[in-house]
Backbone as a ProteinNet text record, in pm:
[ID]
protein_1_A
[PRIMARY]
XXXXXXXXXXXXXXXXXXXXXXXXXXXXXXXXXXXXXXXXXXXXXXXXXXXXXXXXXXXXXXXXXXXXXXXXXXXXXXXXXXXXXXXXXXXXXXXXXXXXXXXXXXXXXXXXXXXXXXXXXXXXXXXXXXXXXXXXXXXXXXXXXXXXXXXXXXXXXXXXXXXXXXXXXXXXXXXXXXXXXXXXXXXXXXXXXXXXXXXXXXXXXXXXXXXXXXXXXXXXXXXXXXXXXXXXXXXXXXXXXXXXXXXXXXXXXXXXXXXXXXX
[TERTIARY]
10331.2	10236.1	10209.2	10268.7	10248.6	10196.9	10077.3	10036.2	10103.3	10107.9	10183.4	10064.7	10109.3	10013.1	9971.8	9899.4	9855.3	9748	9748.3	9634.4	9537.2	9434.3	9295.5	9246.5	9230.5	9149.5	9020.2	8940.5	8797	8769.9	8727.4	8725.1	8853.2	8824.5	8977	9017.7	8968.1	9001.8	9073.3	9211	9296	9304.8	9285	9272.3	9360.9	9464.2	9563.1	9516.6	9539.2	9545.8	9555.4	9445.8	9446.8	9477.3	9576.7	9625.2	9605.9	9629.9	9651.8	9525.1	9481.6	9377.8	9389.4	9398.9	9404.2	9276.6	9193.3	9097.2	9097.4	9073.3	9119.5	9016.5	8984.6	8888.9	8915.2	8888	8900.7	8860.6	8926.8	8865.5	8761.2	8638.7	8507.7	8517.2	8440	8447.6	8370.3	8257.4	8203.7	8232.4	8217.7	8221	8202.6	8148.5	8132.5	8251.8	8324.1	8490.5	8584.3	8517.3	8591.5	8580.8	8456.8	8400.2	8446.4	8509.3	8574.7	8706.4	8761.4	8913.8	8958.6	8818.4	8836.3	8783.2	8703.7	8654.7	8748.1	8841	8918.1	9134.6	9090	9268.4	9328.6	9256.9	9318.2	9387.9	9459.7	9489.8	9438.8	9352.8	9261.6	9329.5	9371.3	9440.2	9360.4	9331.3	9286.6	9342.9	9333	9403.3	9308.8	9276.1	9172.7	9300.8	9250.8	9382.5	9326.6	9239.5	9156.1	9147.7	9121.6	9112.5	9050.4	8965.2	8903.5	9002.6	9005.9	9086.6	9015.7	9009.1	8926.6	8971.9	8884.1	8913.5	8934.4	9082.4	9087	9017.7	8978.1	8872.1	8928.5	9091.9	9154.9	9093.8	9115.2	9101.1	8935.5	8851	8723.5	8666.5	8736.9	8696.6	8710.1	8802.5	8827.6	8728.3	8605.3	8473.1	8375	8435.6	8304.9	8213.7	8162.2	8065.6	8023.1	7933.7	7883.7	7769.6	7786.1	7686.9	7560.7	7565.3	7431.1	7347.7	7424.2	7335.2	7244.3	7241.3	7160	7013.6	6926.2	6805.7	6798.4	6858.7	6834.2	6972.1	7000.4	7126.2	7084.9	7166.1	7131.6	7275	7237.8	7366.9	7362	7456.9	7495.9	7526	7600	7708.7	7745.7	7749	7824.5	7949.5	8023	8152.2	8060.7	7961.9	7966.2	7870.5	7816.2	7731.8	7882.4	7983.9	8116.5	8158.9	8185.2	8259.7	8174.5	8056	7982.2	7969.4	7938.2	7928.4	8042.8	8148.8	8295.5	8345.7	8296.1	8345.8	8232.9	8108.3	8024.6	8097.8	8110.8	8213	8352.9	8467.9	8564.8	8523.1	8421.5	8388.9	8296	8292.9	8203.7	8044.1	8005.6	7873.3	7760.4	7676.3	7595.5	7424.1	7394.9	7313.3	7157.7	7068.9	6945.6	6867.3	6784.2	6698	6580.7	6579.1	6501.2	6521	6648.8	6746.5	6699.7	6644.1	6587.4	6713.6	6707.8	6782.6	6731.2	6805.6	6760.2	6869	6826.4	6910.7	6887.9	7007.9	7022.6	6953.3	6963.7	6948.1	6918.7	6838.3	6818.8	6942.6	7043.9	7179.3	7220.5	7232	7263.1	7165.1	7040.4	6956.9	6988.8	6966.1	7027.3	7176	7267.6	7375.6	7358.9	7275.9	7254.8	7226.5	7142.5	7117.9	7219.4	7359.2	7451.2	7467.6	7405.5	7455.5	7335	7183.4	7127.8	6972.8	6919.1	6786.3	6673.6	6674.9	6584.2	6445.9	6400.9	6249.5	6227.1	6127.9	6079	6059.4	5980	5928.3	6066.8	6197.1	6288.7	6371.2	6391.8	6459.1	6370.7	6421.3	6353.6	6481.8	6419.2	6495	6440.5	6577.5	6536.3	6592.4	6571.7	6629.5	6748.8	6783.4	6936.3	6950.3	6865	6918.5	6806.6	6875.7	6829.8	6699	6622.5	6515.4	6412.9	6465	6358.6	6351.5	6421.4	6363.1	6307.9	6271.8	6198.4	6136.2	5997.8	5863.8	5917.6	6002.6	5995.8	6085.5	6170.9	6260.6	6173.1	6089.9	5980.1	5886.4	5849.6	5739.2	5839	5997.6	6032	6180.7	6090.4	6174.7	6197.1	6126.6	6193.4	6302.2	6332.6	6473.9	6605.2	6680.2	6826.6	6925.7	6967.4	7011.2	7180.6	7213.3	7414	7400.7	7499.3	7543.1	7682.7	7704.8	7831.6	7888.3	8067.3	8064	8216.7	8281.5	8411.2	8458.1	8601.3	8673.9	8605.7	8570.8	8479.8	8336.2	8283.3	8138.3	8041.9	7939.5	7802.1	7738.8	7777.4	7703.3	7584.8	7519.1	7381.8	7301.7	7356	7273	7279	7388.1	7423.5	7313.5	7303.9	7228.2	7088.6	7028.3	6916.5	6857.2	6933.8	6919.3	6928	6991.9	7049.5	6918.6	6896.8	6764.6	6667.8	6664.1	6493.4	6488.3	6628.9	6653	6614.6	6674.9	6650.3	6804.5	6778.2	6863.4	6968.9	7082.2	7195.7	7293.9	7402.9	7584.2	7623.1	7744.4	7819.2	7915.2	7973.4	8060.8	8175.1	8299.9	8390	8437.7	8399.5	8439.6	8563.2	8549.8	8681.3	8707.4	8822.6	8886.5	8893	8848.2	8879.4	9036.7	9133.4	9268.9	9329	9432.9	9488.1	9562.8	9591.7	9665.5	9794.2	9917.4	10029.9	10037.9	10067.4	10099.7	10228.6	10308.6	10456.6	10495	10429.2	10495	10434.1	10395.2	10310.5	10423.8	10493.5	10600.6	10634.8	10690.2	10760.5	10658.5	10538	10444.2	10359.3	10324.6	10267.8	10111.8	10020.1	9882.7	9845.1	9741.7	9709.5	9567.4	9500	9389.4	9393.3	9349.4	9345	9210.2	9133.5	8979.4	8958	8867.8	8861.5	8669.8	8676.6	8549.4	8497.5	8596.9	8564.3	8715	8668.4	8789.8	8882.4	8883.2	8966.1	9048.4	9028.8	9117.2	9205	9168.9	9250.4	9346.3	9352.1	9388.2	9511.3	9477.8	9585.3	9654.4	9633	9729	9831.9	9808.8	9905.5	9977.5	9872.5	9965.1	10094.6	10059.6	10143.1	10246.4	10210.5	10308	10296.7	10352.2	10327.2	10374.6	10465.8	10522.2	10460.6	10311.6	10227.8	10209	10239.4	10224.7	10146.4	10013.4	9931.8	10003.2	10081.5	10143.9	10007.4	10032.4	9931.5	9853.4	9857.3	9729.3	9604.5	9518.7	9397.7	9312.1	9239.2	9178.4	9026	8959.3	8831.5	8757.7	8697.5	8633.9	8483.8	8431.8	8238.2	8252	8141.1	8058.5	8120.2	8032.6	8087.3	8177.9	8163	8272.1	8424.6	8438.6	8538.7	8604.9	8508.4	8555.7	8624.7	8548.8	8607.7	8721.8	8748.5	8887.2	9016.5	8983.5	9039.6	9065.5	8984.4	9042.9	9105.1	9077.7	9111.4	9296	9343.8	9469.9	9552.5	9442.7	9469.4	9474.7	9441.8	9420.9	9303.4	9318.2	9237.6	9174.8	9024.8	8923.6	8925.1	8941.8	8949.9	8818	8748	8622.5	8565.3	8438.1	8350.9	8186.5	8148	8046.9	7971.8	7859.3	7787.7	7721.1	7701.4	7611.8	7500.1	7431.2	7313.7	7362.5	7484.4	7472.5	7604.9	7642.1	7704	7671.1	7583.7	7527.8	7604.1	7693.1	7814.6	7935.8	8028.1	8159.9	8203.6	8160.9	8184.1	8213.1	8034.4	7993.2	8073.3	8101.4	8156	8326.9	8389.4	8489.7	8493.5	8348.7	8367.4	8342	8269.8	8237.3	8374.2	8477.8	8571.6	8697.9	8666.3	8737.9	8705.9	8578.4	8517.5	8582.6	8639.4	8718.7	8874.6	8947.8	9046.3	9112.8	9046.5	9081.9	9025.9	9044.8	8980.8	8961.9	8844.3	8797.1	8892.7	8935.8	8998.1	8906.9	8971.8	8903.6	8897.3
17092.3	17147.2	17131.5	17130.6	17075.4	17152.6	17152.6	17244.1	17226.9	17359	17376.5	17430.3	17446.7	17530.8	17394.9	17424.7	17380.4	17277.5	17182.6	17039.2	17046.5	17016.7	16995.6	16861	16774.5	16624.4	16622.4	16560.8	16532.4	16370	16343	16175.2	16120.8	16064.8	15995.3	16114.7	16213.4	16324.4	16400.3	16476	16572.8	16677.8	16805.2	16916.8	17033.1	17024.7	17132.2	17274.9	17371.9	17507.8	17545.6	17588.9	17646.2	17766.6	17815.1	17965.4	18011.3	17905	17925.1	17876.8	17914.1	17840.2	17885.2	17781.3	17835.4	17759.3	17857.3	17860.4	17819.1	17695.7	17691.6	17729.9	17894.1	17924.9	18122.2	18158.3	18311.1	18415.5	18488.7	18576.5	18624.5	18635.5	18710.8	18854	18933.3	19046.9	19056	18973.6	18941.7	18817.6	18756.2	18611.6	18609.9	18477.6	18477	18453.7	18360.8	18363	18485.7	18581.3	18709.2	18693.2	18678.6	18654.5	18528.3	18437.4	18356.1	18414.6	18457.7	18545.1	18592.3	18701.9	18775.6	18728.7	18621.8	18611.5	18483	18404.3	18334	18362.2	18506.5	18532.7	18457.3	18429.9	18322.7	18406.7	18366.3	18445.7	18331.6	18388.2	18288.4	18351.5	18295.7	18324.7	18256.8	18308.3	18253.1	18244.5	18108	18096.6	18013.5	18041.2	17920.8	17815.8	17720.7	17585.6	17561.5	17599.4	17550.3	17701	17710.9	17845.3	17779.4	17847.6	17842.9	17884.1	17838.6	17901.9	17893.3	17971.2	17980.5	17871.1	17804.3	17710.1	17810.5	17781.1	17925.2	17866.2	17966.2	17962	17836.8	17830.2	17772.5	17606.1	17592.9	17475.1	17458	17498.9	17516	17451.8	17506.9	17492.3	17317.2	17230.7	17138	17024.6	17138.4	17023.7	17035.1	17117.7	17121.6	17155.7	17245	17321.6	17482.9	17474.4	17627.5	17657.8	17754.6	17764	17822.9	17870.4	17943.3	17828	17705.4	17603.7	17530.3	17618.1	17538.3	17621.7	17585.3	17687.9	17705.1	17622.5	17628.2	17615.9	17695.6	17655.5	17611.4	17560.9	17524.7	17547.8	17653.6	17714.6	17677.9	17638.1	17588.2	17659.9	17749.8	17869.7	17985.6	18072	18195.6	18179.6	18070.9	18059.2	18029.4	17918.2	17868.2	18004.5	18083.8	18211.4	18281.1	18312.9	18423.2	18361.2	18205.1	18153.4	18110.8	18123	18066.4	18204.6	18313.7	18465	18479.8	18465.6	18450.4	18416.7	18299.7	18191.5	18262.7	18283.4	18337.5	18501.9	18527.3	18663.6	18665.3	18585.3	18557.3	18500	18417.3	18336.7	18469.3	18553.6	18649.7	18597.5	18556.3	18501.9	18545.6	18587.6	18634.5	18558.5	18550.5	18460.6	18487.7	18422.3	18456.8	18523.7	18600.9	18667.7	18567.7	18465.5	18335.7	18242.9	18230.4	18152.4	18134.6	17996.8	17982.1	17937.9	18024.7	17977.1	17930.2	17803.1	17717.7	17774.9	17807.1	17830.7	17753.5	17695.9	17603.7	17666	17818.5	17868.7	18000.3	18084.7	18208	18286.8	18284.4	18343.1	18367.3	18217.8	18209.4	18314.3	18293.8	18368.2	18523.5	18555.5	18710.6	18748.6	18658.5	18695.9	18706	18638.7	18616.3	18755	18827	18970.4	19054.4	19021	19110.5	19068.2	18966.7	18946.5	18946.8	18919.2	18947.7	19056.2	19091.1	19164.2	19066.3	19053.9	18938.1	18934.6	18853.2	18812	18710	18668.9	18556.3	18467.5	18503.2	18386.6	18288.5	18346.8	18296	18218.5	18268.5	18226.3	18134.7	18021.1	17919.7	17903.6	17925.9	17946.5	17803.1	17744.5	17613.2	17688.3	17578.1	17615.7	17578.6	17474.8	17431.2	17291.3	17194.5	17075.4	17101.1	17016.1	17002.7	16953.9	16857.6	16803.6	16914.1	17037	17155.4	17198.2	17180.8	17256.5	17150.5	17019	16916.3	16965.6	17010.2	17005.6	17145.2	17261.7	17327.6	17297.3	17194.8	17113.3	17028.8	16946.9	16875	16953.2	17043.7	17143.8	17222	17210.2	17252.7	17151.7	17029.9	16904.3	16893.6	16986.2	17009.7	17060.6	17142.3	17240.7	17121.9	17222.6	17181.8	17216.2	17131.7	17213	17192.3	17314.6	17292.4	17310.3	17252.8	17257.9	17289.3	17427.5	17483.5	17423.4	17367.7	17305.5	17325.8	17275.3	17273.9	17111.9	17114.1	16968.5	16888.8	16920.2	16823.4	16786.1	16852.6	16832.3	16868.2	16834.3	16818.3	16698.8	16589.6	16443.6	16469.4	16550.8	16511.6	16567.2	16645.1	16731.6	16628.2	16580.3	16512.1	16377.2	16326.6	16200.8	16238	16325	16362	16411.5	16490.4	16484.7	16345.4	16266.7	16139	16056.8	16013.9	15938.5	15982.4	16106.2	16158.8	16217	16155.4	16150.9	16291.6	16359.8	16504.1	16521.8	16604	16616.9	16741.5	16662.1	16775.7	16732.6	16836.2	16884	16928.8	16867.2	16939	17001.1	17102.5	17161.2	17215.1	17168.8	17233.5	17346.3	17484.6	17579.1	17667.1	17582.8	17634.2	17528.4	17547.9	17444.9	17461.8	17380.9	17364.1	17321.1	17413.3	17346.9	17388.1	17317.6	17326.7	17441.5	17535.4	17657.3	17646.7	17714.8	17705.5	17756.6	17670.4	17739.8	17674.5	17717.4	17687	17783.6	17919.6	17985.3	17962.2	17857.5	17786.5	17716.5	17670.7	17540.7	17554.6	17671.3	17679.2	17724.9	17745.1	17808.6	17714.8	17724.1	17602.9	17626.6	17575.7	17604.3	17480.6	17500.7	17406.5	17366.3	17433.6	17362.2	17418.2	17315.6	17316.5	17279.3	17383.1	17395.9	17359.5	17246.4	17187	17188.3	17215.4	17225.8	17162.4	17070.9	16989.2	16928.5	16778.8	16693.4	16749.4	16829	16922.5	16998.2	17054.4	17106.5	16996.7	16882.1	16767.2	16719.8	16759.2	16721.6	16811.2	16941.4	17066.5	17073.9	17003	16974.7	16884.2	16790.9	16700.9	16686.8	16793.8	16803.4	16914.2	17029.6	17106.7	17040.5	16962.7	16905	16753.5	16689.8	16550.8	16487.9	16532.3	16462	16534.9	16543	16621.1	16519.6	16556.5	16466.4	16544.5	16455.3	16547.2	16568.7	16481.1	16490.8	16565.8	16652.8	16741.8	16818.8	16842.1	16950.9	16876.4	16966.4	16919.6	16961.5	16831.7	16871.9	16879.6	17035.4	17055.4	17013.2	16957.2	16882.3	16918.8	16975.6	16997.5	16901.4	16810.8	16764.8	16594.1	16495.2	16391	16359.9	16410.5	16382.3	16428.6	16532	16575.8	16485.4	16453.7	16341.8	16223.8	16166.8	16057.4	16098.2	16207.2	16201.2	16195.1	16285.6	16285.3	16152.8	16051.7	15940.8	15823.9	15848.4	15790.5	15818.6	15917	15968.6	15932.2	15855.6	15803.8	15910.9	16005.2	16147.8	16123.4	16196.2	16189	16297	16329.2	16399.6	16453.3	16588.7	16644.7	16726.2	16797.8	16895.4	16829.3	16831.7	16775	16861.2	16874.4	16963.4	16920.6	16909.8	16957.6	16830.5	16825.5	16750.5	16828.5	16708.8	16792.5	16880.9	16895.2	16946.6	17092.6	17098.6	17180.4	17178.1	17213	17280.7	17329.8	17430.7	17506.1	17431.6	17531.7	17513.2	17582.7	17706.3	17806	17732.4	17651.8	17608.6	17513.5	17382.7	17312.6	17353.8	17441.1	17503.5	17555.7	17647.8	17702.5	17594.2	17472.9	17348.8	17296.2	17305.7	17235.5	17376	17488.8	17595.3	17604.4	17558	17594.8	17490.8	17391.7	17285.4	17285.5	17365.4	17366.9	17490.6	17609.4	17757.4	17818	17890.7	17974.7	18139.9	18143.7	18307.4	18421.3	18496.4	18614.9	18710.7	18746.9	18819.1	18971.4
19061.2	19100.4	19239.4	19331.7	19473.7	19535.1	19628	19708.5	19824.9	19901.5	19991.9	20134.9	20259.2	20370.8	20485.2	20561.7	20687	20633.7	20693	20686.5	20759.7	20747.6	20803.6	20778.7	20836.9	20815.5	20853	20790.9	20796.8	20749	20850.2	20780	20719.6	20612.8	20549.8	20432	20448.2	20322.1	20414.6	20370.9	20386.7	20331.1	20399.9	20331.5	20340.7	20252.7	20274.4	20197.6	20273.7	20257.3	20100.9	20029.2	19883.6	19908.3	19825	19780.8	19634.5	19552.8	19404.3	19340	19230.4	19142.2	19025.1	18890.4	18798	18699.7	18652	18596.8	18423.4	18373.3	18223.9	18156.4	18161.1	18098.6	18053.6	17957.2	17948.9	18100.7	18122.8	18258.5	18224.1	18284.5	18263.8	18325.9	18303.8	18339.6	18474.8	18510.6	18630.7	18665.5	18790.3	18828	18975.7	19049.9	19156.9	19215.7	19114.5	19163.6	19224.1	19184.4	19228.9	19387.4	19432.6	19567.9	19671.9	19585.4	19638.1	19673.8	19586.5	19614.9	19726.1	19714.4	19834.7	19968.6	19976.8	20100.1	20151.3	20065.2	20140.5	20111.8	20038.2	20026.8	19910.8	19828	19681.1	19601.3	19523.7	19400.1	19294.8	19207.8	19086.3	18982	18868.6	18735.1	18665.7	18528.9	18424.1	18311.3	18245.4	18144.1	18020.8	17909.4	17830.1	17771	17794.9	17759	17618.8	17548.7	17428.2	17364.6	17189.1	17155.4	17015.7	16898.9	16824.4	16702.6	16594	16479.3	16365.3	16266.4	16152.8	16038	15949.1	15861.5	15759.8	15695.3	15548.5	15437.4	15378.9	15233.5	15154	15142.7	15095.6	15101.4	15209.8	15320.2	15296.1	15336.7	15287.2	15158.2	15070.1	14934.3	14878.5	14979.3	14946.7	14984.1	15038.3	15083.1	15026.9	14896.9	14770.3	14813.2	14906.1	14956.6	14916.3	14901	14844.9	14942.2	15036.5	15127.1	15089.9	14943.6	14909.4	14823.8	14796.7	14752.6	14855.4	14968.5	15068	15145.1	15170.5	15195.6	15340.9	15418.6	15580.2	15649.1	15734.3	15817.4	15980.9	16003.2	16150.1	16230	16345.5	16398.7	16545.6	16615.7	16742.6	16863.2	16793.9	16867.6	16780.9	16862	16816.3	16727.8	16770.6	16712.7	16533.4	16552	16416.6	16308.2	16410.3	16313.3	16243.2	16359.3	16332	16152.5	16187.8	16071.5	15957	15959.6	15858.3	15750.9	15848	15755	15748.9	15810.1	15750.8	15639.7	15598.1	15489.6	15397.2	15376.7	15282.5	15229.4	15330.9	15307.7	15214.5	15266.4	15192.4	15029.3	15031.9	14931.6	14808.6	14892.8	14806.5	14767.7	14846.4	14866.4	14949.4	14912.3	14980.9	15006.8	15090.8	15139.3	15083	15015	14979.2	15130.1	15087.9	15193.8	15242.3	15142.9	15179.1	15273.4	15281.9	15390.4	15525.6	15586.5	15703	15812.1	15913.7	16013.5	16145.8	16180.7	16281.9	16365.4	16530.2	16639	16730.3	16783.2	16908.2	17020	17058.1	17156.3	17125.7	17232.2	17197	17189.9	17271.9	17243.2	17138.9	17063.3	16921.8	16820.3	16858.1	16747.3	16773	16875.7	16931.5	16867	16857	16798.7	16638.7	16570.3	16433.3	16410.9	16483.4	16429.6	16412.5	16427.6	16370.8	16232.7	16206.9	16040.6	15928.8	15969	15894.5	15949.1	15865	15920.7	15962.8	16116.3	16194.4	16164.3	16083.4	16053.6	16142.9	16203.8	16282.7	16192.8	16105.7	15979.4	15943.5	15937.5	15899.6	15989.9	16097.9	16269.2	16340.8	16339.3	16455.1	16590.5	16694	16820	16917.3	16951.4	17043.8	17203.2	17260.3	17412.9	17451.9	17388.3	17428.2	17340.2	17333.6	17252.1	17072.3	17037.9	16865.1	16868.9	16959.4	16993.9	17008.7	17067.8	17095.3	16958.1	16843.9	16707	16612.2	16691.9	16639.6	16544.9	16598.4	16507.2	16423.6	16458.1	16299.9	16206.1	16233.5	16164.6	16051.6	16130.7	16047.4	15946.5	16008.4	15914.5	15771.4	15783.4	15675.5	15625.9	15643.5	15591.1	15473.2	15339.5	15200.2	15180.4	15302.5	15280.8	15269.6	15219.2	15195	15318.9	15434.3	15550.9	15543.5	15588.9	15600.8	15754.3	15800.4	15932.6	15980.2	16007.4	16008.8	16126.9	16140.6	16270.6	16269.5	16399.5	16394.4	16344.9	16400.9	16351.4	16456.9	16556.6	16668.6	16632.4	16533.9	16486.2	16577.9	16558.7	16632.3	16665.2	16718.8	16730.7	16749.3	16827.3	16872.6	16753.2	16689.6	16586.8	16442.2	16429.4	16329.7	16353	16478.8	16482.4	16457.5	16492.8	16484.4	16333	16235.5	16129.2	16048.2	16093.7	15993.8	16071.7	16156.8	16208.4	16167.8	16130.5	16056.5	15935.7	15861.2	15708.3	15634.8	15729.4	15662	15554	15464.3	15342.6	15421.8	15456.1	15521.9	15511.8	15539	15493.8	15640.9	15694.1	15789.6	15725.8	15769.9	15733.3	15807.3	15779.2	15902.3	15871.9	15917.5	15916.6	16013.9	16141.6	16229.5	16313.1	16393.5	16458.5	16586.5	16683.9	16847.4	16873.5	16911.6	16935.8	17069.8	17067.1	17221.8	17213.2	17289.4	17324.4	17370	17339.8	17381.3	17536.8	17645.5	17757.8	17811.3	17738.3	17759.8	17851.2	17852.6	17952.6	18125	18145.1	18303.2	18315.7	18267.3	18243.2	18420.3	18478.2	18576.6	18677.7	18676.8	18773.7	18836.9	18963	19028.2	19100.5	19075.6	19135.1	19213.7	19326.7	19405.9	19368.2	19283.6	19240.8	19093.5	18995.9	18846.5	18825.9	18757.7	18731	18568	18542.2	18409.5	18398.4	18268.8	18222.9	18080.8	18035.3	17935.4	17891.8	17839.6	17809.2	17707	17642.7	17567.1	17633.7	17772.2	17867.7	17886.7	17915.7	17980.9	17857.1	17732.9	17629.5	17633.1	17609.6	17604.8	17750.3	17834.2	17988.9	17908.3	17839.7	17831	17668	17613.4	17488.6	17507.8	17632.1	17673.8	17781.9	17868.6	17935.3	17964.1	17858.8	17875.6	18006.7	18078.9	18181.2	18321.5	18277.4	18401	18520.1	18628.8	18726.7	18834	18872.7	18963	19105.8	19156.5	19300.9	19422.8	19456.4	19584.6	19502.1	19380	19298.9	19308.9	19350.2	19322.6	19208.3	19165.7	19023.7	19081	19014.8	19022.4	18884.8	18879.5	18751.4	18741	18630.8	18574.8	18450.7	18516.7	18401.7	18397.9	18351.6	18350.2	18232.7	18123.3	18010.6	18060.1	18122.6	18185.8	18283.9	18376.9	18487.6	18413	18322.8	18236.5	18186.4	18125.4	18055.5	18177.6	18278.8	18403.3	18446.8	18476.5	18530	18433.3	18300.6	18190.2	18200	18261	18271.4	18438.6	18492.7	18629.3	18731.4	18713.7	18781.7	18920.1	18988.4	19124.9	19100.3	19144.7	19109.6	19244.4	19325.8	19437.2	19465.3	19350.4	19364.6	19228	19240.8	19144.5	19126	19029.4	18994.3	18832.3	18873.6	18915.2	18993.4	19152.8	19230.2	19299.6	19359.9	19417.3	19508.4	19557.6	19670.2	19619.6	19518	19448.2	19287.5	19280.5	19109.7	19021	19087.3	19024.1	19068.6	18994.5	19020.9	19133.6	19109.9	19231.8	19400.5	19386.7	19494.5	19538.2	19425.6	19458.5	19534.9	19471.4	19520	19681	19693.8	19817.6	19942.5	19896.6	19996.5	20023.3	19944.6	19946.1	20065.2	20015.2	20118.6	20190.7	20269.8	20396.9	20491.8	20420.9	20514.5	20482	20394	20398	20411.8	20412.5	20415.4	20512.1	20611.7	20700.4	20639.5	20628.5	20563.9	20610.6	20531.1	20556.6	20643.6	20778.6	20890.9	20816.6
[MASK]
+++++++++++++++++++++++++++++++++++++++++++++++++++++++++++++++++++++++++++++++++++++++++++++++++++++++++++++++++++++++++++++++++++++++++++++++++++++++++++++++++++++++++++++++++++++++++++++++++++++++++++++++++++++++++++++++++++++++++++++++++++++++++++++++++++++++

């Protein structure tokens, strides 16, 4: 995955022209990446390095959990909503109308409306973290809580529930796994963009002999950075920072040094 092209030098850093970028996420309908692509004459490809797979009902039953035995459900993502109601449907379980739902974000709460008749007295909404729901949860401490999750769990939520001595149980309903990237084995990119440690895990599961060489690594977040450094790789482009709060801004700051805008 070696980069090619002319070289610009600035201080100790050497900036080679960027022609191709691979973003390890699904391709969005709209994105500021498209503006970068046009402005700098780039080829930006999109490919999710990880994906979600359902846990089968047969496997789920081994956990000896019946969702309708719980009076309150904590939902952390759209995936948790999808797979909670999928499991209920496949087990022929209809959740009681009295069930209370605690959603980590407004987006999750809005998505929940696909599956239930929305009543505010039954749905509690946070802003981003489980602590946002602390007051509502503590007012309903007598409830029996179920936390649908993936094989990765939900560490912050579990820690909060445990520390505050709630009656709760987590239930693995889906799995986050590495995608098959074997078709990329002969494809090279100047920049690889990662947003999670799982993306780095997938990179090495697919390409155990991966060598960075002159490929530049664009990394978002501290946990992803740690995963990259543990592999002995060099981070060339990093976000968020005070100068680059988003990945697209971090990329543009780099491209201003490495590339000439298309005339």
